[in-house]
PQR file of N, CA, C, O and H, with PARSE charges and radii, in Angstrom:
ATOM      1  N   MET A   1       0.880  -1.306   0.135 -0.4000 1.5000
ATOM      2  CA  MET A   1       0.142   0.379  -0.101 -0.0000 2.0000
ATOM      3  C   MET A   1       1.104   1.511  -0.128  0.5500 1.7000
ATOM      4  O   MET A   1       2.173   1.644   0.467 -0.5500 1.4000
ATOM      5  N   PRO A   2       0.511   2.259  -0.915 -0.5600 1.5000
ATOM      6  CA  PRO A   2       1.286   3.598  -0.592  0.2800 2.0000
ATOM      7  C   PRO A   2       1.309   4.415   0.899  0.5500 1.7000
ATOM      8  O   PRO A   2       0.308   4.450   1.615 -0.5500 1.4000
ATOM      9  N   VAL A   3       2.101   4.817   1.125 -0.4000 1.5000
ATOM     10  CA  VAL A   3       2.065   5.860   2.162 -0.0000 2.0000
ATOM     11  C   VAL A   3       3.011   7.029   2.512  0.5500 1.7000
ATOM     12  O   VAL A   3       3.323   7.436   3.631 -0.5500 1.4000
ATOM     13  H   VAL A   3       2.914   4.789   0.543  0.4000 1.0000
ATOM     14  N   ARG A   4       3.531   7.627   0.877 -0.4000 1.5000
ATOM     15  CA  ARG A   4       4.233   8.620   0.191 -0.0000 2.0000
ATOM     16  C   ARG A   4       4.066   8.767  -1.081  0.5500 1.7000
ATOM     17  O   ARG A   4       4.129   7.828  -1.874 -0.5500 1.4000
ATOM     18  H   ARG A   4       3.278   7.295  -0.032  0.4000 1.0000
ATOM     19  N   TRP A   5       3.836   9.961  -1.399 -0.4000 1.5000
ATOM     20  CA  TRP A   5       3.633  10.653  -2.564 -0.0000 2.0000
ATOM     21  C   TRP A   5       4.394  11.668  -3.525  0.5500 1.7000
ATOM     22  O   TRP A   5       5.011  12.521  -2.888 -0.5500 1.4000
ATOM     23  H   TRP A   5       3.785  10.724  -0.754  0.4000 1.0000
ATOM     24  N   ASP A   6       4.466  11.745  -4.484 -0.4000 1.5000
ATOM     25  CA  ASP A   6       5.214  12.965  -5.413 -0.0000 2.0000
ATOM     26  C   ASP A   6       4.002  14.258  -5.441  0.5500 1.7000
ATOM     27  O   ASP A   6       2.846  14.220  -5.020 -0.5500 1.4000
ATOM     28  H   ASP A   6       3.965  11.052  -5.002  0.4000 1.0000
ATOM     29  N   ASP A   7       4.609  15.169  -5.974 -0.4000 1.5000
ATOM     30  CA  ASP A   7       3.857  16.225  -6.277 -0.0000 2.0000
ATOM     31  C   ASP A   7       2.565  15.872  -7.131  0.5500 1.7000
ATOM     32  O   ASP A   7       1.410  16.297  -7.172 -0.5500 1.4000
ATOM     33  H   ASP A   7       5.548  15.200  -6.315  0.4000 1.0000
ATOM     34  N   LYS A   8       3.324  14.864  -7.817 -0.4000 1.5000
ATOM     35  CA  LYS A   8       2.195  14.780  -9.301 -0.0000 2.0000
ATOM     36  C   LYS A   8       0.956  13.768  -8.156  0.5500 1.7000
ATOM     37  O   LYS A   8      -0.236  13.762  -8.462 -0.5500 1.4000
ATOM     38  H   LYS A   8       4.262  14.519  -7.784  0.4000 1.0000
ATOM     39  N   GLY A   9       1.391  13.088  -7.051 -0.4000 1.5000
ATOM     40  CA  GLY A   9       0.316  11.815  -6.990 -0.0000 2.0000
ATOM     41  C   GLY A   9       0.727  10.509  -7.436  0.5500 1.7000
ATOM     42  O   GLY A   9       0.129   9.434  -7.472 -0.5500 1.4000
ATOM     43  H   GLY A   9       2.360  13.093  -6.802  0.4000 1.0000
ATOM     44  N   SER A  10       1.825  10.839  -7.747 -0.4000 1.5000
ATOM     45  CA  SER A  10       2.533   9.009  -7.976 -0.0000 2.0000
ATOM     46  C   SER A  10       3.147   8.814  -6.113  0.5500 1.7000
ATOM     47  O   SER A  10       3.492   9.608  -5.239 -0.5500 1.4000
ATOM     48  H   SER A  10       2.311  11.713  -7.718  0.4000 1.0000
ATOM     49  N   PRO A  11       3.002   7.170  -6.225 -0.5600 1.5000
ATOM     50  CA  PRO A  11       3.366   6.860  -4.940  0.2800 2.0000
ATOM     51  C   PRO A  11       5.004   6.839  -4.968  0.5500 1.7000
ATOM     52  O   PRO A  11       5.518   6.768  -6.084 -0.5500 1.4000
ATOM     53  N   VAL A  12       5.759   6.890  -3.960 -0.4000 1.5000
ATOM     54  CA  VAL A  12       7.085   7.078  -3.900 -0.0000 2.0000
ATOM     55  C   VAL A  12       7.625   5.974  -2.690  0.5500 1.7000
ATOM     56  O   VAL A  12       8.815   5.669  -2.609 -0.5500 1.4000
ATOM     57  H   VAL A  12       5.342   6.948  -3.053  0.4000 1.0000
ATOM     58  N   ALA A  13       6.640   5.456  -1.822 -0.4000 1.5000
ATOM     59  CA  ALA A  13       7.024   5.183  -0.653 -0.0000 2.0000
ATOM     60  C   ALA A  13       5.848   3.967  -0.672  0.5500 1.7000
ATOM     61  O   ALA A  13       4.870   4.129  -1.401 -0.5500 1.4000
ATOM     62  H   ALA A  13       5.674   5.704  -1.888  0.4000 1.0000
ATOM     63  N   ALA A  14       5.966   2.805   0.110 -0.4000 1.5000
ATOM     64  CA  ALA A  14       4.996   1.669   0.229 -0.0000 2.0000
ATOM     65  C   ALA A  14       5.464   0.821   1.670  0.5500 1.7000
ATOM     66  O   ALA A  14       6.534   0.905   2.272 -0.5500 1.4000
ATOM     67  H   ALA A  14       6.761   2.674   0.702  0.4000 1.0000
ATOM     68  N   ALA A  15       4.337   0.034   1.966 -0.4000 1.5000
ATOM     69  CA  ALA A  15       4.221  -1.021   3.553 -0.0000 2.0000
ATOM     70  C   ALA A  15       3.643  -1.766   2.768  0.5500 1.7000
ATOM     71  O   ALA A  15       3.110  -1.770   1.658 -0.5500 1.4000
ATOM     72  H   ALA A  15       3.467  -0.034   1.478  0.4000 1.0000
ATOM     73  N   ILE A  16       3.982  -2.691   3.996 -0.4000 1.5000
ATOM     74  CA  ILE A  16       3.472  -4.235   3.554 -0.0000 2.0000
ATOM     75  C   ILE A  16       2.529  -4.346   4.300  0.5500 1.7000
ATOM     76  O   ILE A  16       2.948  -4.114   5.435 -0.5500 1.4000
ATOM     77  H   ILE A  16       4.415  -2.688   4.897  0.4000 1.0000
ATOM     78  N   SER A  17       1.217  -4.627   4.322 -0.4000 1.5000
ATOM     79  CA  SER A  17       0.548  -4.743   5.616 -0.0000 2.0000
ATOM     80  C   SER A  17      -0.208  -6.501   5.568  0.5500 1.7000
ATOM     81  O   SER A  17      -0.740  -7.086   4.625 -0.5500 1.4000
ATOM     82  H   SER A  17       0.877  -4.815   3.400  0.4000 1.0000
ATOM     83  N   THR A  18      -0.002  -6.883   6.778 -0.4000 1.5000
ATOM     84  CA  THR A  18      -0.131  -8.460   7.048 -0.0000 2.0000
ATOM     85  C   THR A  18      -1.570  -8.736   7.449  0.5500 1.7000
ATOM     86  O   THR A  18      -2.311  -7.797   7.743 -0.5500 1.4000
ATOM     87  H   THR A  18       0.431  -6.408   7.545  0.4000 1.0000
ATOM     88  N   GLU A  19      -2.029 -10.120   7.472 -0.4000 1.5000
ATOM     89  CA  GLU A  19      -3.555 -10.166   7.830 -0.0000 2.0000
ATOM     90  C   GLU A  19      -3.231 -10.003   9.168  0.5500 1.7000
ATOM     91  O   GLU A  19      -4.260  -9.599   9.711 -0.5500 1.4000
ATOM     92  H   GLU A  19      -1.427 -10.883   7.234  0.4000 1.0000
ATOM     93  N   GLY A  20      -2.573 -10.078   9.771 -0.4000 1.5000
ATOM     94  CA  GLY A  20      -2.661  -9.547  11.549 -0.0000 2.0000
ATOM     95  C   GLY A  20      -2.553  -7.983  11.484  0.5500 1.7000
ATOM     96  O   GLY A  20      -2.315  -7.483  12.583 -0.5500 1.4000
ATOM     97  H   GLY A  20      -1.738 -10.406   9.330  0.4000 1.0000
ATOM     98  N   LYS A  21      -2.646  -7.299  10.679 -0.4000 1.5000
ATOM     99  CA  LYS A  21      -3.093  -5.781  10.292 -0.0000 2.0000
ATOM    100  C   LYS A  21      -1.367  -5.030  11.233  0.5500 1.7000
ATOM    101  O   LYS A  21      -1.297  -3.979  11.871 -0.5500 1.4000
ATOM    102  H   LYS A  21      -2.840  -7.705   9.786  0.4000 1.0000
ATOM    103  N   ASP A  22      -0.200  -6.076  10.956 -0.4000 1.5000
ATOM    104  CA  ASP A  22       1.100  -5.368  11.176 -0.0000 2.0000
ATOM    105  C   ASP A  22       1.329  -4.534   9.637  0.5500 1.7000
ATOM    106  O   ASP A  22       0.830  -4.833   8.553 -0.5500 1.4000
ATOM    107  H   ASP A  22      -0.257  -6.929  10.438  0.4000 1.0000
ATOM    108  N   GLU A  23       2.135  -3.548   9.922 -0.4000 1.5000
ATOM    109  CA  GLU A  23       2.465  -2.823   8.913 -0.0000 2.0000
ATOM    110  C   GLU A  23       3.807  -2.637   9.209  0.5500 1.7000
ATOM    111  O   GLU A  23       4.316  -2.494  10.321 -0.5500 1.4000
ATOM    112  H   GLU A  23       2.541  -3.305  10.803  0.4000 1.0000
ATOM    113  N   TYR A  24       4.519  -2.657   7.736 -0.4000 1.5000
ATOM    114  CA  TYR A  24       6.081  -2.885   7.466 -0.0000 2.0000
ATOM    115  C   TYR A  24       6.306  -1.855   6.656  0.5500 1.7000
ATOM    116  O   TYR A  24       5.890  -2.055   5.515 -0.5500 1.4000
ATOM    117  H   TYR A  24       4.105  -2.773   6.833  0.4000 1.0000
ATOM    118  N   TYR A  25       6.952  -0.543   6.880 -0.4000 1.5000
ATOM    119  CA  TYR A  25       7.129   0.010   5.914 -0.0000 2.0000
ATOM    120  C   TYR A  25       9.211  -0.315   4.981  0.5500 1.7000
ATOM    121  O   TYR A  25      10.428  -0.354   5.162 -0.5500 1.4000
ATOM    122  H   TYR A  25       7.290  -0.379   7.807  0.4000 1.0000
ATOM    123  N   ILE A  26       8.250  -0.424   4.175 -0.4000 1.5000
ATOM    124  CA  ILE A  26       9.509  -0.866   2.655 -0.0000 2.0000
ATOM    125  C   ILE A  26      10.351   0.144   2.724  0.5500 1.7000
ATOM    126  O   ILE A  26       9.923   1.293   2.829 -0.5500 1.4000
ATOM    127  H   ILE A  26       7.261  -0.392   4.028  0.4000 1.0000
ATOM    128  N   ASP A  27      12.045  -0.210   2.661 -0.4000 1.5000
ATOM    129  CA  ASP A  27      13.101   0.895   2.142 -0.0000 2.0000
ATOM    130  C   ASP A  27      12.855   0.852   0.782  0.5500 1.7000
ATOM    131  O   ASP A  27      12.424  -0.084   0.108 -0.5500 1.4000
ATOM    132  H   ASP A  27      12.393  -1.143   2.576  0.4000 1.0000
ATOM    133  N   ASN A  28      13.262   2.260   0.369 -0.4000 1.5000
ATOM    134  CA  ASN A  28      13.456   2.690  -0.735 -0.0000 2.0000
ATOM    135  C   ASN A  28      14.869   2.398  -1.688  0.5500 1.7000
ATOM    136  O   ASN A  28      15.526   3.256  -2.277 -0.5500 1.4000
ATOM    137  H   ASN A  28      13.612   3.020   0.916  0.4000 1.0000
ATOM    138  N   ASP A  29      15.156   0.716  -1.643 -0.4000 1.5000
ATOM    139  CA  ASP A  29      15.978   0.292  -2.310 -0.0000 2.0000
ATOM    140  C   ASP A  29      15.788  -0.194  -4.207  0.5500 1.7000
ATOM    141  O   ASP A  29      14.977   0.029  -5.106 -0.5500 1.4000
ATOM    142  H   ASP A  29      14.622   0.019  -1.164  0.4000 1.0000
ATOM    143  N   HIS A  30      16.697  -0.727  -4.085 -0.4000 1.5000
ATOM    144  CA  HIS A  30      16.249  -1.682  -5.879 -0.0000 2.0000
ATOM    145  C   HIS A  30      14.858  -2.368  -5.344  0.5500 1.7000
ATOM    146  O   HIS A  30      13.724  -2.108  -5.748 -0.5500 1.4000
ATOM    147  H   HIS A  30      17.356  -0.908  -3.355  0.4000 1.0000
ATOM    148  N   LYS A  31      15.163  -3.131  -4.523 -0.4000 1.5000
ATOM    149  CA  LYS A  31      13.595  -3.887  -4.479 -0.0000 2.0000
ATOM    150  C   LYS A  31      12.839  -3.434  -3.577  0.5500 1.7000
ATOM    151  O   LYS A  31      12.047  -4.249  -3.103 -0.5500 1.4000
ATOM    152  H   LYS A  31      16.084  -3.342  -4.195  0.4000 1.0000
ATOM    153  N   GLY A  32      12.818  -2.268  -3.130 -0.4000 1.5000
ATOM    154  CA  GLY A  32      11.478  -1.463  -2.510 -0.0000 2.0000
ATOM    155  C   GLY A  32      10.873  -1.008  -3.627  0.5500 1.7000
ATOM    156  O   GLY A  32       9.690  -1.081  -3.958 -0.5500 1.4000
ATOM    157  H   GLY A  32      13.461  -1.607  -3.515  0.4000 1.0000
ATOM    158  N   LEU A  33      11.964  -0.446  -4.272 -0.4000 1.5000
ATOM    159  CA  LEU A  33      10.864   0.677  -5.608 -0.0000 2.0000
ATOM    160  C   LEU A  33      10.302  -0.520  -6.580  0.5500 1.7000
ATOM    161  O   LEU A  33       9.302  -0.351  -7.277 -0.5500 1.4000
ATOM    162  H   LEU A  33      12.925  -0.387  -4.004  0.4000 1.0000
ATOM    163  N   GLU A  34      11.170  -1.956  -6.552 -0.4000 1.5000
ATOM    164  CA  GLU A  34      10.317  -2.662  -7.511 -0.0000 2.0000
ATOM    165  C   GLU A  34       8.447  -2.950  -7.055  0.5500 1.7000
ATOM    166  O   GLU A  34       7.349  -2.946  -7.612 -0.5500 1.4000
ATOM    167  H   GLU A  34      11.982  -2.094  -5.985  0.4000 1.0000
ATOM    168  N   LEU A  35       8.884  -3.114  -6.058 -0.4000 1.5000
ATOM    169  CA  LEU A  35       7.418  -3.191  -4.914 -0.0000 2.0000
ATOM    170  C   LEU A  35       6.179  -2.380  -5.497  0.5500 1.7000
ATOM    171  O   LEU A  35       4.992  -2.621  -5.719 -0.5500 1.4000
ATOM    172  H   LEU A  35       9.776  -3.117  -5.605  0.4000 1.0000
ATOM    173  N   LEU A  36       6.971  -1.387  -5.623 -0.4000 1.5000
ATOM    174  CA  LEU A  36       6.040   0.462  -6.026 -0.0000 2.0000
ATOM    175  C   LEU A  36       4.653  -0.496  -7.017  0.5500 1.7000
ATOM    176  O   LEU A  36       3.472  -0.757  -6.788 -0.5500 1.4000
ATOM    177  H   LEU A  36       7.935  -1.190  -5.443  0.4000 1.0000
ATOM    178  N   ASP A  37       5.595  -0.771  -8.137 -0.4000 1.5000
ATOM    179  CA  ASP A  37       4.356  -1.443  -9.059 -0.0000 2.0000
ATOM    180  C   ASP A  37       3.778  -2.608  -8.937  0.5500 1.7000
ATOM    181  O   ASP A  37       3.602  -3.409  -9.855 -0.5500 1.4000
ATOM    182  H   ASP A  37       6.554  -0.559  -8.323  0.4000 1.0000
ATOM    183  N   LEU A  38       3.378  -2.776  -7.499 -0.4000 1.5000
ATOM    184  CA  LEU A  38       2.940  -4.325  -7.309 -0.0000 2.0000
ATOM    185  C   LEU A  38       2.505  -3.612  -6.197  0.5500 1.7000
ATOM    186  O   LEU A  38       3.170  -3.942  -5.215 -0.5500 1.4000
ATOM    187  H   LEU A  38       3.521  -2.125  -6.754  0.4000 1.0000
ATOM    188  N   LEU A  39       1.257  -2.364  -5.818 -0.4000 1.5000
ATOM    189  CA  LEU A  39       0.759  -1.468  -4.933 -0.0000 2.0000
ATOM    190  C   LEU A  39      -0.784  -2.467  -5.104  0.5500 1.7000
ATOM    191  O   LEU A  39      -1.151  -3.044  -6.128 -0.5500 1.4000
ATOM    192  H   LEU A  39       0.717  -2.095  -6.616  0.4000 1.0000
ATOM    193  N   GLN A  40      -1.433  -2.439  -3.874 -0.4000 1.5000
ATOM    194  CA  GLN A  40      -2.676  -3.793  -3.848 -0.0000 2.0000
ATOM    195  C   GLN A  40      -2.460  -4.838  -4.383  0.5500 1.7000
ATOM    196  O   GLN A  40      -3.328  -5.130  -5.206 -0.5500 1.4000
ATOM    197  H   GLN A  40      -1.135  -1.971  -3.042  0.4000 1.0000
ATOM    198  N   GLU A  41      -1.645  -5.565  -4.274 -0.4000 1.5000
ATOM    199  CA  GLU A  41      -1.280  -7.085  -4.986 -0.0000 2.0000
ATOM    200  C   GLU A  41      -0.598  -7.310  -3.416  0.5500 1.7000
ATOM    201  O   GLU A  41       0.028  -6.746  -2.519 -0.5500 1.4000
ATOM    202  H   GLU A  41      -0.941  -5.328  -3.605  0.4000 1.0000
ATOM    203  N   GLU A  42      -1.359  -8.840  -3.913 -0.4000 1.5000
ATOM    204  CA  GLU A  42      -0.685  -9.686  -2.681 -0.0000 2.0000
ATOM    205  C   GLU A  42       0.420 -10.095  -3.191  0.5500 1.7000
ATOM    206  O   GLU A  42       0.517 -10.611  -4.304 -0.5500 1.4000
ATOM    207  H   GLU A  42      -1.867  -9.298  -4.642  0.4000 1.0000
ATOM    208  N   VAL A  43       1.595  -9.835  -2.184 -0.4000 1.5000
ATOM    209  CA  VAL A  43       3.253 -10.480  -1.923 -0.0000 2.0000
ATOM    210  C   VAL A  43       3.735 -11.007  -1.133  0.5500 1.7000
ATOM    211  O   VAL A  43       3.392 -10.719   0.014 -0.5500 1.4000
ATOM    212  H   VAL A  43       1.516  -9.416  -1.279  0.4000 1.0000
ATOM    213  N   GLN A  44       4.805 -12.075  -1.351 -0.4000 1.5000
ATOM    214  CA  GLN A  44       5.097 -12.297   0.234 -0.0000 2.0000
ATOM    215  C   GLN A  44       6.382 -12.291   0.180  0.5500 1.7000
ATOM    216  O   GLN A  44       6.926 -13.052  -0.620 -0.5500 1.4000
ATOM    217  H   GLN A  44       5.083 -12.308  -2.283  0.4000 1.0000
ATOM    218  N   ALA A  45       7.199 -11.403   1.046 -0.4000 1.5000
ATOM    219  CA  ALA A  45       8.351 -10.653   1.316 -0.0000 2.0000
ATOM    220  C   ALA A  45       9.202 -10.913   2.305  0.5500 1.7000
ATOM    221  O   ALA A  45       8.822 -10.481   3.394 -0.5500 1.4000
ATOM    222  H   ALA A  45       6.757 -10.785   1.697  0.4000 1.0000
ATOM    223  N   THR A  46      10.437 -11.587   2.299 -0.4000 1.5000
ATOM    224  CA  THR A  46      11.320 -11.761   3.087 -0.0000 2.0000
ATOM    225  C   THR A  46      12.565 -10.706   2.932  0.5500 1.7000
ATOM    226  O   THR A  46      13.011 -10.266   1.872 -0.5500 1.4000
ATOM    227  H   THR A  46      10.745 -11.937   1.415  0.4000 1.0000
ATOM    228  N   GLY A  47      13.032 -10.398   4.332 -0.4000 1.5000
ATOM    229  CA  GLY A  47      14.040  -9.247   4.600 -0.0000 2.0000
ATOM    230  C   GLY A  47      14.471  -8.874   6.125  0.5500 1.7000
ATOM    231  O   GLY A  47      13.986  -9.354   7.150 -0.5500 1.4000
ATOM    232  H   GLY A  47      12.669 -10.755   5.193  0.4000 1.0000
ATOM    233  N   LEU A  48      15.363  -8.031   6.035 -0.4000 1.5000
ATOM    234  CA  LEU A  48      15.801  -7.597   7.369 -0.0000 2.0000
ATOM    235  C   LEU A  48      14.907  -6.457   7.646  0.5500 1.7000
ATOM    236  O   LEU A  48      14.810  -5.425   6.983 -0.5500 1.4000
ATOM    237  H   LEU A  48      15.756  -7.641   5.203  0.4000 1.0000
ATOM    238  N   VAL A  49      14.258  -6.788   8.732 -0.4000 1.5000
ATOM    239  CA  VAL A  49      13.411  -5.995   9.439 -0.0000 2.0000
ATOM    240  C   VAL A  49      13.836  -5.055  11.023  0.5500 1.7000
ATOM    241  O   VAL A  49      13.982  -5.744  12.033 -0.5500 1.4000
ATOM    242  H   VAL A  49      14.336  -7.627   9.271  0.4000 1.0000
ATOM    243  N   ARG A  50      13.981  -3.771  11.122 -0.4000 1.5000
ATOM    244  CA  ARG A  50      14.237  -2.854  12.070 -0.0000 2.0000
ATOM    245  C   ARG A  50      13.234  -2.356  12.405  0.5500 1.7000
ATOM    246  O   ARG A  50      12.237  -2.521  11.702 -0.5500 1.4000
ATOM    247  H   ARG A  50      13.863  -3.211  10.302  0.4000 1.0000
ATOM    248  N   GLU A  51      13.179  -1.731  13.362 -0.4000 1.5000
ATOM    249  CA  GLU A  51      12.559  -0.397  14.202 -0.0000 2.0000
ATOM    250  C   GLU A  51      13.058   0.964  14.404  0.5500 1.7000
ATOM    251  O   GLU A  51      13.757   1.422  15.308 -0.5500 1.4000
ATOM    252  H   GLU A  51      13.989  -1.597  13.933  0.4000 1.0000
ATOM    253  N   ILE A  52      12.534   1.525  13.340 -0.4000 1.5000
ATOM    254  CA  ILE A  52      12.922   3.121  13.519 -0.0000 2.0000
ATOM    255  C   ILE A  52      11.805   4.009  13.427  0.5500 1.7000
ATOM    256  O   ILE A  52      11.033   4.117  12.474 -0.5500 1.4000
ATOM    257  H   ILE A  52      11.966   1.153  12.606  0.4000 1.0000
ATOM    258  N   ARG A  53      11.789   4.809  14.812 -0.4000 1.5000
ATOM    259  CA  ARG A  53      11.168   5.932  15.270 -0.0000 2.0000
ATOM    260  C   ARG A  53       9.534   5.203  15.647  0.5500 1.7000
ATOM    261  O   ARG A  53       8.447   5.684  15.327 -0.5500 1.4000
ATOM    262  H   ARG A  53      12.415   4.722  15.586  0.4000 1.0000
ATOM    263  N   ASN A  54       9.756   4.051  16.334 -0.4000 1.5000
ATOM    264  CA  ASN A  54       8.113   3.236  16.558 -0.0000 2.0000
ATOM    265  C   ASN A  54       7.774   2.326  15.173  0.5500 1.7000
ATOM    266  O   ASN A  54       6.813   1.561  15.243 -0.5500 1.4000
ATOM    267  H   ASN A  54      10.639   3.660  16.595  0.4000 1.0000
ATOM    268  N   LYS A  55       8.314   2.375  14.295 -0.4000 1.5000
ATOM    269  CA  LYS A  55       8.173   2.007  12.900 -0.0000 2.0000
ATOM    270  C   LYS A  55       8.843   0.643  12.067  0.5500 1.7000
ATOM    271  O   LYS A  55       9.974   0.635  11.582 -0.5500 1.4000
ATOM    272  H   LYS A  55       9.095   2.997  14.238  0.4000 1.0000
ATOM    273  N   LYS A  56       7.841  -0.532  12.022 -0.4000 1.5000
ATOM    274  CA  LYS A  56       8.586  -1.455  11.705 -0.0000 2.0000
ATOM    275  C   LYS A  56       9.251  -1.369  10.137  0.5500 1.7000
ATOM    276  O   LYS A  56       8.327  -1.642   9.370 -0.5500 1.4000
ATOM    277  H   LYS A  56       6.921  -0.526  12.416  0.4000 1.0000
ATOM    278  N   VAL A  57      10.524  -1.090   9.346 -0.4000 1.5000
ATOM    279  CA  VAL A  57      11.286  -1.269   8.430 -0.0000 2.0000
ATOM    280  C   VAL A  57      11.600  -2.301   8.404  0.5500 1.7000
ATOM    281  O   VAL A  57      12.027  -2.921   9.378 -0.5500 1.4000
ATOM    282  H   VAL A  57      11.274  -0.869   9.969  0.4000 1.0000
ATOM    283  N   MET A  58      11.376  -3.009   6.566 -0.4000 1.5000
ATOM    284  CA  MET A  58      11.951  -3.919   6.391 -0.0000 2.0000
ATOM    285  C   MET A  58      12.846  -3.557   4.747  0.5500 1.7000
ATOM    286  O   MET A  58      12.272  -2.848   3.920 -0.5500 1.4000
ATOM    287  H   MET A  58      11.029  -2.505   5.775  0.4000 1.0000
ATOM    288  N   THR A  59      14.393  -4.189   4.423 -0.4000 1.5000
ATOM    289  CA  THR A  59      14.977  -4.076   3.870 -0.0000 2.0000
ATOM    290  C   THR A  59      14.662  -5.397   3.266  0.5500 1.7000
ATOM    291  O   THR A  59      14.869  -6.400   3.949 -0.5500 1.4000
ATOM    292  H   THR A  59      14.859  -4.764   5.096  0.4000 1.0000
ATOM    293  N   VAL A  60      14.002  -5.556   1.601 -0.4000 1.5000
ATOM    294  CA  VAL A  60      13.379  -6.728   0.817 -0.0000 2.0000
ATOM    295  C   VAL A  60      14.544  -7.363   0.481  0.5500 1.7000
ATOM    296  O   VAL A  60      15.426  -6.651   0.001 -0.5500 1.4000
ATOM    297  H   VAL A  60      13.834  -4.741   1.047  0.4000 1.0000
ATOM    298  N   VAL A  61      14.794  -8.714   0.639 -0.4000 1.5000
ATOM    299  CA  VAL A  61      15.618  -9.199   0.062 -0.0000 2.0000
ATOM    300  C   VAL A  61      14.949 -10.012  -1.232  0.5500 1.7000
ATOM    301  O   VAL A  61      15.312  -9.988  -2.408 -0.5500 1.4000
ATOM    302  H   VAL A  61      14.077  -9.292   1.029  0.4000 1.0000
ATOM    303  N   VAL A  62      14.210 -10.500  -0.817 -0.4000 1.5000
ATOM    304  CA  VAL A  62      13.385 -11.514  -1.825 -0.0000 2.0000
ATOM    305  C   VAL A  62      12.004 -11.279  -1.828  0.5500 1.7000
ATOM    306  O   VAL A  62      11.560 -11.066  -0.700 -0.5500 1.4000
ATOM    307  H   VAL A  62      13.915 -10.520   0.138  0.4000 1.0000
ATOM    308  N   TYR A  63      10.855 -11.239  -3.100 -0.4000 1.5000
ATOM    309  CA  TYR A  63       9.860 -10.837  -3.039 -0.0000 2.0000
ATOM    310  C   TYR A  63       9.099 -11.819  -3.889  0.5500 1.7000
ATOM    311  O   TYR A  63       9.810 -12.533  -4.596 -0.5500 1.4000
ATOM    312  H   TYR A  63      11.216 -11.413  -4.016  0.4000 1.0000
ATOM    313  N   ARG A  64       7.500 -12.044  -3.983 -0.4000 1.5000
ATOM    314  CA  ARG A  64       7.128 -13.022  -4.571 -0.0000 2.0000
ATOM    315  C   ARG A  64       5.891 -12.632  -4.867  0.5500 1.7000
ATOM    316  O   ARG A  64       5.142 -13.379  -5.495 -0.5500 1.4000
ATOM    317  H   ARG A  64       6.922 -11.465  -3.408  0.4000 1.0000
TER
END
């Protein structure tokens, strides 16, 4: 799901919402930017999760 937009209204950052309603903000690295093309799609992602300012942030290693 999109979490931040540019001046033109295009999404520039995303998060993954789990079935349990947890949200993981996605790093805007190469894999994270690829996920912007899959907004509102069901994906499975694996990666490194850390907490920044009380938010879970994931660096995606693999997704499908």
